[in-house]
C-alpha positions as CSV (number, residue, x, y, z in Angstrom):
1,M,59.1,-29.5,-9.9
2,A,58.1,-29.4,-6.6
3,S,59.0,-32.7,-5.0
4,E,56.8,-34.6,-2.7
5,E,58.4,-33.5,0.5
6,E,57.4,-29.8,-0.4
7,L,54.2,-30.6,-1.9
8,F,53.0,-32.9,1.6
9,A,55.0,-29.5,3.7
10,S,52.5,-27.5,1.7
11,V,49.6,-29.2,2.3
12,D,50.4,-29.4,6.5
13,E,50.8,-25.7,6.6
14,L,47.1,-25.8,5.1
15,L,46.1,-27.9,7.6
16,E,47.0,-26.4,10.5
17,E,45.9,-23.4,9.2
18,E,42.4,-22.1,10.9
19,P,39.4,-23.8,9.3
20,Q,37.4,-22.1,6.8
21,L,34.0,-21.0,8.3
22,P,30.9,-21.5,5.8
23,R,29.5,-18.9,3.8
24,P,27.6,-16.2,5.1
25,A,24.6,-17.4,3.6
26,E,25.0,-20.7,5.4
27,R,25.8,-19.3,8.7
28,A,22.3,-17.4,8.3
29,R,20.2,-20.2,7.5
30,L,22.0,-22.5,10.4
31,R,20.8,-19.9,13.1
32,E,17.5,-19.6,11.7
33,A,17.3,-24.0,11.2
34,A,18.0,-23.5,15.3
35,G,15.3,-21.2,15.9
36,I,17.9,-18.1,17.4
37,T,17.9,-15.2,16.5
38,Q,20.8,-12.6,16.0
39,A,20.3,-10.9,18.9
40,R,20.1,-14.1,21.0
41,L,23.6,-15.1,19.3
42,A,25.3,-11.5,19.4
43,A,24.7,-12.4,23.3
44,A,25.9,-15.4,23.5
45,L,29.0,-14.2,22.2
46,K,29.2,-11.1,23.9
47,T,29.3,-8.9,20.6
48,S,26.9,-6.7,19.1
49,T,23.6,-7.5,16.6
50,Q,25.2,-5.5,14.3
51,T,28.7,-7.7,14.0
52,V,26.2,-10.6,14.0
53,K,24.9,-9.0,10.6
54,N,27.8,-8.6,9.5
55,W,29.2,-12.1,10.0
56,E,26.3,-13.0,8.4
57,N,26.0,-10.8,5.1
58,G,30.2,-11.4,4.7
59,R,30.8,-7.9,6.1
60,S,33.5,-9.0,8.1
61,E,34.6,-11.9,9.8
62,P,34.9,-12.7,13.3
63,K,38.2,-12.6,15.4
64,E,39.6,-15.2,18.3
65,P,38.4,-15.6,20.5
66,R,35.1,-15.7,19.0
67,L,35.8,-17.1,15.7
68,S,36.9,-20.3,17.3
69,A,33.6,-20.2,19.7
70,Y,31.3,-19.1,15.9
71,Q,32.9,-22.2,14.2
72,R,32.0,-24.4,17.2
73,L,28.3,-23.4,17.2
74,L,28.2,-23.8,13.3
75,K,29.8,-27.2,13.6
76,G,26.9,-28.0,15.9
77,W,24.1,-26.9,14.2
78,A,25.5,-28.3,10.6
79,A,25.3,-31.7,12.2
80,K,21.8,-30.9,13.8
81,Y,20.7,-29.2,10.0
82,P,22.0,-30.3,7.3
83,A,21.6,-28.1,4.1
84,H,20.1,-31.3,2.0
85,G,23.7,-33.4,1.6
86,I,25.4,-30.1,0.1
87,P,28.4,-29.4,2.3
88,A,28.2,-25.8,4.0
89,T,31.5,-25.1,3.2
90,A,33.0,-25.8,-0.7
91,P,36.4,-27.3,-0.3
92,G,38.8,-25.4,-2.3
93,A,36.1,-22.6,-3.1
94,P,37.3,-18.9,-4.1
95,A,37.8,-16.3,-1.2
96,A,35.0,-14.5,-3.0
97,A,32.5,-17.4,-3.0
98,Q,33.7,-18.1,1.0
99,G,32.6,-14.9,1.9
100,T,35.4,-12.7,1.9
101,P,36.6,-9.6,-0.6
102,A,37.3,-10.4,-4.3
103,L,39.4,-7.2,-4.0
104,T,41.4,-5.7,-1.1
105,H,42.7,-2.4,-0.4
106,G,46.1,-3.8,-1.1
107,A,44.9,-4.7,-4.2
108,S,43.3,-2.4,-5.7
109,A,44.7,0.9,-4.1
110,A,47.0,1.6,-6.5
111,A,44.6,3.4,-8.6
112,P,41.9,6.0,-7.2
113,G,38.3,4.8,-7.4
114,A,39.0,1.4,-7.9
115,V,36.3,-1.5,-7.4
116,H,36.8,-3.6,-4.2
117,G,34.1,-5.7,-5.6
118,P,31.1,-6.5,-4.0
119,A,30.5,-6.4,-0.4
120,P,29.9,-9.6,-0.1
121,A,26.8,-10.8,0.7
122,P,24.6,-14.5,0.7
123,A,24.9,-16.4,-2.2
124,H,20.4,-15.6,-3.1
125,G,17.9,-13.5,-1.1
126,P,18.5,-13.8,3.1
127,A,16.1,-15.2,5.0
128,P,13.8,-13.0,7.3
129,A,16.1,-12.5,9.8
130,A,19.3,-11.4,8.0
131,S,21.2,-8.0,8.4
132,S,19.7,-5.0,6.9
133,A,22.4,-4.7,4.5
134,T,21.2,-7.9,2.9
135,A,17.6,-7.4,2.8
136,L,18.0,-4.4,0.7
137,R,20.7,-5.5,-1.8
138,P,19.6,-7.1,-4.4
139,E,21.2,-10.6,-5.9
140,P,25.0,-10.1,-5.1
141,V,27.7,-10.3,-7.6
142,E,31.3,-11.5,-7.4
143,A,34.4,-9.4,-9.4
144,S,35.1,-10.8,-12.3
145,P,38.7,-12.5,-12.2
146,A,39.6,-10.4,-15.4
147,H,39.4,-7.2,-13.1
148,S,41.2,-8.3,-9.6
149,T,44.1,-5.9,-10.4
150,A,43.7,-2.5,-10.7
151,P,41.9,-1.0,-13.8
152,V,43.5,1.5,-16.0
153,H,41.3,4.8,-16.2
154,T,41.2,7.2,-18.8
155,P,41.0,11.0,-17.3
156,G,38.3,12.9,-17.5
157,T,36.0,9.8,-17.6
158,P,34.1,7.4,-14.8
159,A,36.1,4.6,-13.3
160,P,35.4,1.2,-15.1
161,S,33.3,-1.4,-13.3
162,A,34.1,-4.7,-12.4
163,R,32.0,-6.7,-14.4
164,P,29.4,-8.4,-12.3
165,R,28.3,-12.3,-12.3
166,R,25.7,-14.0,-11.1
167,S,26.8,-16.5,-7.5
168,A,28.0,-20.0,-9.7
169,T,26.8,-21.6,-6.1
170,P,24.5,-24.3,-7.2
171,R,20.5,-23.2,-6.1
172,A,19.2,-25.7,-4.5
173,A,22.2,-24.8,-1.9
174,Q,21.1,-21.7,-1.4
175,P,18.0,-21.0,1.9
176,P,14.5,-20.1,1.1
177,S,13.5,-16.5,1.2
178,R,10.2,-15.8,3.3
179,R,10.7,-12.4,2.5
180,P,8.2,-10.8,-0.2
181,A,9.9,-10.4,-3.6
182,R,11.6,-7.5,-4.3
183,P,9.7,-5.7,-7.5
184,S,11.6,-4.9,-10.1
185,S,11.7,-1.1,-9.5
186,A,14.2,-1.8,-6.2
187,A,17.2,-2.4,-9.0
188,P,16.3,-0.6,-11.8
189,A,18.8,-1.4,-15.1
190,A,22.0,0.4,-14.6
191,D,22.9,3.5,-16.7
192,P,26.7,3.1,-17.8
193,R,27.3,6.7,-17.4
194,F,26.8,5.7,-13.9
195,P,27.9,2.4,-13.6
196,H,28.6,3.0,-9.3
197,G,24.8,3.7,-8.9
198,P,23.5,7.5,-7.1
199,L,25.5,7.8,-4.3
200,A,28.8,6.8,-1.7
201,V,29.3,7.0,1.9
202,L,33.1,7.6,2.9
203,D,34.3,6.5,6.0
204,G,37.8,7.7,7.3
205,H,39.7,5.1,6.0
206,G,39.6,6.1,2.2
207,S,36.7,3.3,1.4
208,A,33.4,4.7,0.0
209,Y,30.6,2.2,0.0
210,G,28.1,2.3,-2.8
211,V,24.7,0.6,-3.8
212,D,25.2,-3.4,-4.2
213,G,27.6,-3.7,-2.1
214,I,30.3,-1.9,-4.0
215,V,33.5,-0.7,-2.8
216,L,35.4,2.1,-4.0
217,D,39.1,3.6,-2.9
218,C,38.9,7.0,-2.6
219,P,41.9,8.9,-2.3
220,A,41.0,12.4,-1.0
221,T,42.1,13.9,1.6
222,T,40.6,17.5,0.6
223,V,37.1,18.5,-0.1
224,P,38.3,20.1,-3.7
225,E,39.7,16.4,-4.1
226,L,36.7,14.6,-3.2
227,V,34.5,16.5,-5.4
228,E,37.7,15.7,-8.5
229,W,37.4,12.3,-7.6
230,T,33.7,11.7,-7.5
231,L,33.1,13.9,-11.0
232,R,36.0,11.9,-12.8
233,E,36.8,8.7,-11.2
234,S,33.5,7.7,-9.2
235,G,31.1,6.5,-11.7
236,L,28.7,8.1,-9.3
237,G,25.3,9.8,-10.5
238,A,21.8,8.7,-11.6
239,P,19.9,9.4,-14.6
240,R,17.2,11.6,-14.9
241,L,13.6,10.6,-14.0
242,H,12.0,12.7,-17.1
243,R,13.1,13.3,-20.4
244,H,13.3,16.7,-20.2
245,G,14.8,16.7,-17.0
246,K,18.6,16.7,-15.4
247,D,20.7,13.8,-14.3
248,S,20.9,13.6,-10.4
249,D,24.2,15.0,-9.2
250,P,26.0,12.4,-7.2
251,L,25.8,12.1,-3.5
252,I,28.6,12.0,-1.0
253,V,27.9,10.9,2.7
254,L,30.4,11.8,5.0
255,T,30.8,10.0,7.9
256,A,32.3,11.5,11.2
257,D,35.7,10.1,10.2
258,A,35.5,11.0,7.4
259,A,34.7,15.0,7.6
260,V,37.3,15.1,10.4
261,K,39.8,13.7,8.2
262,L,39.0,16.4,5.5
263,G,39.8,18.9,7.6
264,L,35.6,19.2,8.6
265,P,34.4,19.9,12.9
266,E,33.1,17.0,13.7
267,R,30.1,19.3,15.3
268,L,28.5,22.2,13.5
269,E,27.9,24.6,16.7
270,G,26.2,27.6,16.8
271,H,22.8,29.8,17.8
272,E,21.0,29.4,14.6
273,Q,18.2,26.5,13.8
274,R,20.4,23.5,13.2
275,R,19.3,23.5,9.2
276,S,20.4,27.1,9.2
277,L,24.4,26.3,10.7
278,R,27.1,26.0,8.2
279,L,30.9,26.7,8.5
280,P,32.3,30.5,8.3
281,D,33.2,31.9,5.5
282,D,37.0,32.1,6.9
283,H,36.9,28.6,7.5
284,P,39.8,26.6,6.0
285,V,37.4,24.1,4.5
286,V,35.8,27.0,2.3
287,K,38.7,28.7,1.4
288,Q,40.3,26.1,-0.1
289,V,37.0,25.0,-2.3
290,K,37.0,28.7,-3.3
291,K,40.7,28.7,-3.9
292,A,39.7,25.4,-6.4
293,K,37.8,27.5,-8.3
294,W,34.4,25.8,-7.1
295,Q,31.2,27.9,-5.4
296,L,28.8,26.9,-2.8
297,T,25.3,27.4,-3.2
298,Q,23.8,31.0,-0.7
299,R,23.1,28.2,2.0
300,G,27.1,27.8,2.3
301,F,28.9,25.0,3.7
302,G,26.5,23.2,5.8
303,P,25.1,19.8,6.9
304,W,23.9,19.3,3.0
305,A,26.1,21.3,1.0
306,R,26.5,21.3,-2.5
307,V,29.4,22.3,-4.4
308,F,29.2,22.8,-8.3
309,R,31.2,24.7,-11.5
310,T,29.2,26.4,-13.6
311,A,28.1,23.6,-16.3
312,Q,29.9,23.1,-19.5
313,G,27.5,22.7,-21.9
314,N,24.9,20.1,-21.1
315,Q,27.2,18.5,-18.6
316,R,26.7,19.6,-15.1
317,Q,29.8,20.1,-12.5
318,C,27.9,19.2,-9.2
319,V,28.4,17.3,-6.3
320,Q,26.0,17.3,-3.1
321,L,27.3,16.4,0.0
322,A,25.8,14.8,3.0
323,I,27.3,15.3,6.9
324,L,26.4,12.5,8.7
325,P,28.0,14.1,12.6
326,W,26.1,17.4,11.7
327,D,22.6,15.9,11.5
328,A,22.2,15.9,7.8
329,L,20.1,13.0,8.2
330,D,17.3,14.0,11.1
331,E,16.0,11.0,13.1
332,R,12.5,11.3,12.6
333,S,12.8,10.9,8.9
334,W,15.6,8.3,8.7
335,P,15.4,6.8,12.2
336,G,18.5,4.3,13.6
337,V,20.2,5.0,10.1
338,T,23.2,7.7,11.2
339,D,24.1,4.9,13.8
340,M,24.3,2.2,11.0
341,E,27.4,1.2,9.5
342,P,28.9,3.0,6.1
343,A,27.8,0.2,3.7
344,D,24.2,0.2,5.7
345,I,23.8,3.2,4.8
346,A,24.5,3.3,1.8
347,C,22.0,0.6,1.0
348,V,19.0,2.9,2.8
349,L,20.3,6.1,0.6
350,G,20.4,3.6,-2.5
351,V,16.8,2.0,-2.1
352,Y,15.5,5.6,-1.4
353,A,17.3,7.2,-4.3
354,R,16.3,4.5,-6.4
355,R,12.5,4.4,-5.9
356,V,12.4,8.2,-4.9
357,I,15.2,10.8,-5.9
358,T,18.6,11.0,-4.7
359,P,18.5,12.7,-1.7
360,R,19.5,16.7,-2.1
361,G,18.6,17.6,2.0
362,S,16.4,16.9,4.2
363,T,13.3,14.7,2.5
364,A,11.3,17.9,2.8
365,V,13.8,19.2,0.3
366,S,13.7,16.0,-2.0
367,G,9.8,16.4,-2.2
368,L,9.9,19.2,-3.5
369,E,12.8,18.6,-5.9
370,L,11.1,15.1,-7.1
371,M,8.3,17.5,-8.2
372,T,10.6,19.5,-10.5
373,A,12.4,16.6,-11.1
374,L,9.2,15.0,-12.7
375,R,7.7,18.4,-13.9
376,P,10.7,19.8,-16.2
377,P,9.8,23.4,-16.2
378,T,11.8,23.4,-19.2
379,R,12.0,21.5,-22.5
380,A,13.9,21.9,-26.1
381,V,11.6,24.0,-28.6
382,R,13.0,25.2,-32.1
383,D,13.4,28.7,-32.2
384,E,11.3,29.4,-36.0
385,A,13.8,32.3,-36.5
386,T,17.0,30.9,-36.4
387,G,16.1,27.2,-36.9
388,N,18.0,26.3,-33.3
389,W,16.9,24.3,-30.2
390,V,16.3,26.7,-27.3
391,P,14.6,26.4,-23.8
392,G,11.0,26.9,-23.8
393,H,8.0,26.5,-21.5
394,N,7.4,23.0,-20.2
395,P,3.2,22.1,-20.2
396,G,1.7,21.3,-17.3
397,S,5.2,22.5,-15.3
398,L,5.2,25.7,-12.9
399,G,7.5,27.3,-15.1
400,T,10.7,29.0,-14.7
401,Q,9.8,32.2,-13.0
402,P,8.4,32.4,-8.8
403,M,4.4,33.4,-9.4
404,D,3.0,35.9,-6.2
405,P,-0.2,34.1,-4.8
406,A,-3.3,36.0,-4.3
407,P,-3.6,38.0,-1.0
408,P,-5.5,35.5,0.7
409,E,-3.2,32.6,-0.4
410,A,-0.8,33.9,1.1
411,T,1.3,34.4,4.6
412,Q,0.6,37.7,6.7
413,E,4.5,38.5,6.2
414,H,4.6,38.2,2.3
415,P,5.0,41.2,0.5
416,V,1.6,40.9,-1.5
417,V,-0.1,41.6,2.1
418,V,2.6,44.0,3.6
419,G,2.7,46.3,0.7
420,S,-1.1,46.1,-0.7
421,G,-2.7,46.7,3.3
422,W,-4.4,43.5,2.9
423,S,-6.7,43.1,5.7
424,G,-9.4,40.4,4.1
425,G,-8.8,37.2,5.6
426,F,-6.8,34.4,4.8
427,L,-7.1,31.0,3.7
428,D,-7.6,28.6,6.5
429,E,-6.9,25.1,4.9
430,E,-5.4,23.5,7.8
431,A,-5.6,19.5,8.7
432,Y,-8.1,18.9,11.0
433,Q,-7.1,19.5,15.0
434,W,-10.7,18.7,16.7
435,V,-11.6,16.8,19.8
436,R,-15.6,16.4,20.4
437,D,-17.5,18.1,23.5
438,V,-17.6,15.9,26.3
439,D,-21.1,16.7,26.9
440,L,-22.3,15.2,23.7
441,L,-20.6,12.1,25.0
442,T,-23.8,9.6,25.1
443,D,-23.5,6.8,28.5
444,E,-23.9,4.2,26.1
445,E,-20.5,5.8,24.3
446,C,-18.5,6.2,27.7
447,H,-19.3,2.3,28.9
448,L,-17.3,1.1,26.1
449,P,-13.8,-0.3,27.3
450,W,-11.9,0.8,24.4
451,A,-10.7,3.6,22.4
452,V,-9.2,2.6,19.0
453,G,-7.2,5.1,16.7
454,L,-7.1,4.6,12.9
455,D,-4.4,6.0,10.9
456,L,-4.6,7.1,7.2
457,N,-1.7,6.2,4.8
458,T,-0.1,9.2,3.6
459,A,-3.4,11.0,3.4
460,F,-2.1,13.8,1.5
461,L,-0.2,11.7,-0.9
462,A,-3.5,9.9,-1.5
463,A,-5.6,13.8,-2.2
464,A,-2.6,14.4,-4.5
465,S,-4.3,12.0,-6.6
466,R,-5.7,13.6,-10.1
467,L,-5.9,16.7,-8.1
468,V,-6.7,20.0,-10.7
469,V,-4.5,22.8,-9.4
470,G,-3.9,26.3,-10.7
471,L,-0.7,26.6,-13.3
472,S,-0.9,30.6,-13.9
473,A,-1.1,33.5,-12.2
474,P,-4.5,34.1,-10.1
475,D,-7.1,36.6,-11.5
476,H,-9.7,38.5,-9.5
477,F,-13.3,38.0,-9.6
478,R,-16.2,39.4,-7.7
479,A,-19.8,37.5,-7.3
480,P,-18.7,34.9,-9.6
481,A,-20.3,31.8,-10.1
482,F,-19.5,28.6,-8.4
483,N,-17.5,26.0,-10.6
484,P,-16.1,23.0,-8.6
485,K,-13.9,22.4,-11.5
486,I,-11.9,25.1,-11.8
487,P,-9.0,25.3,-8.8
488,G,-8.6,28.9,-6.7
489,S,-9.6,30.6,-3.5
490,W,-13.4,31.7,-3.0
491,L,-15.0,34.1,0.0
492,V,-17.9,32.4,0.8
493,D,-20.1,32.3,3.8
494,L,-20.9,28.8,5.2
495,S,-21.5,29.5,8.7
496,H,-25.8,28.4,7.8
497,V,-24.6,24.8,6.9
498,A,-25.5,22.9,9.8
499,L,-24.3,19.8,10.7
500,D,-24.2,17.0,13.6
501,P,-22.2,18.3,16.2
502,R,-20.5,14.8,17.1
503,L,-18.9,15.2,14.3
504,P,-16.2,18.3,13.4
505,S,-17.5,21.0,10.9
506,P,-15.9,20.1,7.3
507,F,-15.2,23.7,6.8
508,T,-12.6,24.6,9.6
509,P,-9.3,22.9,10.8
510,S,-10.7,23.2,14.5
511,G,-14.1,21.4,13.4
512,E,-15.8,24.5,14.7
513,R,-18.5,25.9,12.6
514,P,-17.9,29.1,10.5
515,T,-19.5,32.4,11.8
516,G,-19.5,34.6,8.2
517,P,-17.6,34.7,5.5
518,A,-14.3,33.3,4.9
519,W,-12.0,31.9,2.4
520,Y,-11.8,28.8,1.2
521,Q,-10.2,25.9,-1.4
522,T,-12.1,24.8,-4.2
523,H,-12.6,21.1,-2.7
524,T,-14.2,23.0,0.2
525,V,-16.5,25.1,-1.2
526,A,-17.6,22.2,-3.6
527,Y,-18.3,20.0,-0.7
528,A,-20.7,22.2,0.6
529,Q,-22.4,21.9,-2.2
530,E,-22.1,18.2,-2.1
531,L,-24.0,18.2,0.8
532,G,-27.2,20.1,-0.7
533,H,-26.2,23.4,0.6
534,N,-26.4,26.6,-1.6
535,V,-23.2,28.6,-1.7
536,Q,-22.6,32.0,-3.3
537,P,-19.1,33.1,-3.5
538,L,-19.0,37.1,-2.7
539,E,-15.5,37.0,-4.5
540,A,-12.8,34.7,-5.9
541,Y,-8.9,34.4,-6.6
542,L,-9.1,32.0,-10.0
543,R,-6.1,30.5,-12.3
544,R,-7.1,30.3,-16.0
545,E,-4.5,27.4,-16.2
546,T,-5.2,24.3,-14.8
547,G,-3.3,20.6,-14.6
548,A,-3.1,17.7,-12.5
549,Y,0.7,19.0,-11.9
550,L,1.3,16.6,-8.7
551,D,0.3,13.2,-10.5
552,P,3.2,12.4,-11.6
553,W,5.1,12.9,-8.1
554,H,1.9,10.9,-6.6
555,D,2.4,7.9,-8.7
556,R,6.1,7.6,-8.1
557,L,5.7,8.1,-3.9
558,K,2.8,5.6,-4.3
559,T,4.9,3.1,-5.2
560,A,7.9,3.4,-3.6
561,Y,5.8,3.5,-0.5
562,V,3.5,-0.1,-1.2
563,D,6.7,-1.3,-2.4
564,T,8.8,-0.7,0.7
565,L,5.7,-2.1,2.8
566,A,5.8,-5.5,0.8
567,D,9.6,-5.5,1.0
568,L,8.4,-5.4,5.2
569,G,5.8,-8.3,4.9
570,V,2.5,-6.2,4.3
571,T,1.7,-6.9,0.8
572,R,-2.1,-6.1,-0.7
573,D,-3.2,-9.4,-1.0
574,L,-3.2,-9.5,2.7
575,D,-7.0,-10.1,4.8
576,D,-8.1,-7.5,7.3
577,R,-6.8,-9.8,10.3
578,Q,-3.5,-10.8,8.3
579,F,-2.9,-6.8,7.3
580,L,-3.1,-6.1,11.0
581,A,-0.6,-8.5,12.4
582,A,1.7,-8.0,9.2
583,M,1.6,-3.7,10.7
584,E,2.0,-4.8,14.3
585,R,5.8,-6.6,13.4
586,H,6.7,-4.7,10.5
587,K,9.3,-1.6,11.8
588,E,10.7,-4.3,13.5
589,S,11.5,-7.4,10.7
590,D,13.9,-4.9,9.2
591,P,14.8,-2.0,10.5
592,A,16.4,-0.6,7.9
593,L,13.7,-0.9,5.6
594,A,11.8,0.6,8.1
595,A,14.1,3.6,7.8
596,V,13.5,3.6,4.2
597,L,9.3,3.6,5.0
598,A,9.5,6.4,7.4
599,A,12.0,8.2,5.0
600,V,9.0,8.0,2.1
601,K,6.2,9.0,4.3
602,A,8.3,12.2,5.5
603,T,8.9,12.9,1.5
604,V,5.0,13.2,1.1
605,K,4.7,15.1,4.7
606,G,7.3,17.5,3.8
607,G,7.0,18.2,0.3
608,V,3.6,19.5,0.6
609,G,5.5,21.8,3.7
610,K,7.6,23.2,1.5
611,L,5.0,24.7,-0.8
612,R,4.5,27.0,1.2
613,E,7.9,27.5,3.4
614,R,7.9,30.6,5.7
615,P,10.9,33.0,6.4
616,Q,13.7,31.2,8.2
617,G,15.8,33.5,10.7
618,R,15.9,36.1,13.3
619,R,16.6,39.3,11.2
620,Y,13.9,38.6,9.3
621,R,11.3,41.8,8.9
622,D,7.8,41.4,7.1
623,G,7.2,42.8,4.2
624,E,10.5,41.7,3.1
625,R,10.9,38.7,0.2
626,W,12.9,35.6,1.5
627,P,14.9,32.9,-0.3
628,A,12.1,30.5,-1.3
629,L,9.7,33.0,-2.8
630,E,12.3,33.0,-6.0
631,R,11.4,29.4,-6.5
632,P,8.3,28.5,-8.9
633,T,7.5,25.9,-6.7
634,W,6.5,28.2,-3.7
635,R,2.6,27.4,-4.2
636,P,0.3,28.3,-1.0
637,D,-2.3,27.9,-2.9
638,I,-1.2,23.9,-4.0
639,R,-0.2,23.2,-0.4
640,A,-4.2,24.4,0.3
641,A,-5.4,21.9,-2.4
642,V,-3.5,19.2,-0.5
643,I,-4.9,19.6,2.8
644,S,-8.4,21.0,1.9
645,K,-8.7,17.5,-0.3
646,A,-7.4,15.1,2.9
647,R,-9.8,16.6,5.2
648,I,-12.9,16.7,3.3
649,N,-11.9,13.3,2.5
650,M,-11.2,12.1,6.0
651,H,-15.1,14.2,6.6
652,R,-16.9,12.0,4.1
653,K,-16.0,9.1,5.7
654,L,-16.8,10.3,9.0
655,L,-20.2,10.9,7.9
656,N,-20.3,7.2,5.9
657,M,-19.1,5.5,9.2
658,A,-21.9,7.5,11.2
659,A,-24.5,6.6,9.0
660,M,-23.3,3.2,8.5
661,T,-22.6,2.2,12.2
662,G,-24.0,4.6,14.7
663,L,-20.4,5.4,15.5
664,Y,-19.0,8.9,16.4
665,P,-15.6,9.6,16.9
666,L,-14.1,11.1,19.7
667,A,-11.1,12.9,18.5
668,V,-9.4,13.7,14.7
669,L,-5.7,14.7,14.3
670,S,-4.5,15.8,10.4
671,D,-5.0,12.2,9.5
672,C,-5.9,10.0,12.7
673,V,-9.3,9.4,14.0
674,V,-10.2,8.0,17.4
675,Y,-13.3,5.8,17.8
676,P,-15.0,4.1,20.9
677,S,-15.4,0.5,21.0
678,P,-16.8,-2.6,21.9
679,G,-13.3,-4.4,21.5
680,P,-9.7,-3.7,20.9
681,S,-9.3,-3.8,17.5
682,P,-10.8,-2.0,14.2
683,L,-12.6,-5.1,13.4
684,D,-14.4,-5.0,16.2
685,F,-16.4,-1.7,15.0
686,L,-15.9,-1.1,11.0
687,P,-18.8,-2.0,8.8
688,Y,-18.5,-5.1,7.1
689,A,-20.4,-6.6,4.5
690,A,-22.3,-10.3,4.8
691,S,-20.0,-11.3,2.4
692,G,-17.2,-10.4,4.9
693,K,-15.7,-7.4,2.6
694,P,-15.7,-4.1,3.7
695,Q,-18.7,-1.6,3.1
696,P,-17.2,0.8,0.6
697,G,-17.1,4.5,1.7
698,G,-16.1,4.5,5.4
699,F,-12.5,3.7,6.8
700,R,-10.8,0.2,5.0
701,L,-7.8,-1.2,6.4
702,G,-4.5,-1.7,4.0
703,P,-1.4,-1.1,2.8
704,S,-2.5,1.2,0.1
705,P,-2.4,5.6,0.6
706,G,-5.9,6.6,1.7
707,L,-6.4,3.2,3.7
708,A,-6.5,2.4,7.2
709,K,-4.1,1.2,9.8
710,L,-4.2,0.8,13.4
711,E,-2.6,3.7,15.2
712,G,-3.2,2.2,18.7
713,V,-5.4,1.2,21.4
714,Q,-6.4,2.9,24.9
715,E,-8.6,2.3,27.7
716,M,-12.1,4.2,27.4
717,L,-11.4,5.7,30.4
718,W,-8.4,7.2,29.5
719,A,-9.4,8.8,26.7
720,V,-12.0,10.8,28.3
721,D,-9.8,11.3,31.0
722,L,-7.8,13.4,28.3
723,M,-11.0,14.9,26.7
724,E,-11.8,16.8,29.9
725,K,-8.7,17.5,30.4
726,G,-8.3,19.4,26.7
727,F,-6.1,17.3,25.5
728,N,-6.5,15.4,22.0
729,P,-6.2,11.9,22.8
730,A,-5.2,11.1,18.7
731,R,-2.3,12.6,19.6
732,H,-1.4,10.4,21.9
733,I,-3.6,7.3,21.3
734,K,-0.2,5.3,20.6
735,G,1.1,5.6,24.4
736,G,3.7,6.6,26.3
737,D,3.3,10.6,25.9
738,A,0.2,11.2,27.1
739,V,1.3,13.5,30.3
740,L,2.7,15.7,28.1
741,D,1.6,19.2,27.3
742,E,0.6,19.3,23.5
743,G,1.9,22.9,23.5
744,E,4.9,21.6,23.6
């Protein structure tokens, strides 16, 4: 038994140690109670905002000399702003509850893939100014004491996860969260086959950061070892999105340090387009992969490399790699994500994976892959002859074989066009790029002080809703009767349709009136009929089998878009003034969630664009087949249907606005329209009923796809000056780039 002297000596040692900091959540609460932003605190302590975020979500701890200064500041705030009588630091609390990792590298390094335990996070939901990583995570968990040592692995099975449990901290001690409640779709029940989520971000020190703050030890020093670890021990992956589909392959994201550690160059140089670059076949890493009996796709080892072996039965053997220093995450689609810490990158990509799909390439590629994942081409059917289950066509899907388009639906370099010598014209179903003739501006319009831009939320996604498209090959018809319910391409003369010149023509992307017969998608011709004009098709390419192929794609992306906006404080219950105010600050409230939102929008636009992917590379010659043509999802007719419906939706609103308000647009660019306005807000010219509710049929403000938001405001003289110079005000209404040539 210890003597009294020994006990007092031990106590003296504890007293001499540096005092514990408050819990991460308490640090954030105290700062917010004092009305200090993370950026201001970072400036005072001569550090970065990201470092302060890390302190407040428990990912790191301050070192001297900042530690003492930070402790002094927190003690002063604690005296001024007590947490309802509950002490800021719980004496004697275990390390995991104090904001330090429950398991350290040293404790878990004995077994590859062992769980460090969740990256420390506040005891409950963060306050609005909390870090990006914290905001994206569900309630934090602690590692169970039962797993404080390295878990034992069975070869060929995923590494066991530390069983999570809820924080035992009393709820009364938690700072209230002002962030809207996260939807349940953000954190579905974990699949026992994939206990550690869909992906991980690997740093240069052997730590793989997963979703929900999980950190795994990854001992791999080569790409083949990394692939083996991912498939055998990591517990990474995601369940299928459709019962006839396939599970998502695990994604490993490599930071620059991780790439160099694995023998990859930090930068991928070459003269090709960035997305076409790849390692040469004689690179040591490529040789390692082949020597280990792994394969690469035809794209080779590029920014998004896929390493695989032939599946064994129903067990896929494939790992998706994303190399950050090779620009795997495009800045336009993933703003600011590459510069984040690995744990924050994992949180951003994890939210996207749960709400959309595990990234498999660019957002455009992921958008296309999502279509197939939600409408798998095959399903199991019983062979009547043998009684065995075999793959069969899944109704409503595009099948497994590529399908050539009709000549007017193809591109000029397509083999169908070049081989047949087709010269009958092409579909020109594109988004608007229209500017009103300056001579058509009235004096009254020119004297209005403001030009206000409205942008339709994910207009292509709204157009995809309940959109019936063709599923079978096109059949040719001569002089058919028009049927608005049949998707296809129609040769029609709409030059006789005369509309107000202050509005763009609904039949051409330029907004100019047609001059003769041209090919149109069904929605365009149906709109001419809706406006009361006679249509007599000369020819048509129609499809007998039809269906709403994009419906599940639309529904999933709409939910992802609306839920992410809600997490940013833009909810559907806001009135129009509140909505405009929330949209003005939503990107600044949480840059990480804002990056998820940008990625969702890019997934919509890129996915639609991929339906008509053009040939890449300098060596291509017209008439040759290019790789995209071998996809069943190379469907320019479906792309034309989406864009046609989106453009018609826009024109219908423009027409209704003119009828209700007498206002006509100055310019339209895709889903953005600019109006002259007596005030700097959309509220100054949008039509409202006497009750205060928006008038149906025109532009309405709101967060849902197809509703509008403020794009930008400029002076009317600015807009007129651009129009006189031949520029489109809708392109520059946000400001900052009006002097740029639109052709650049």
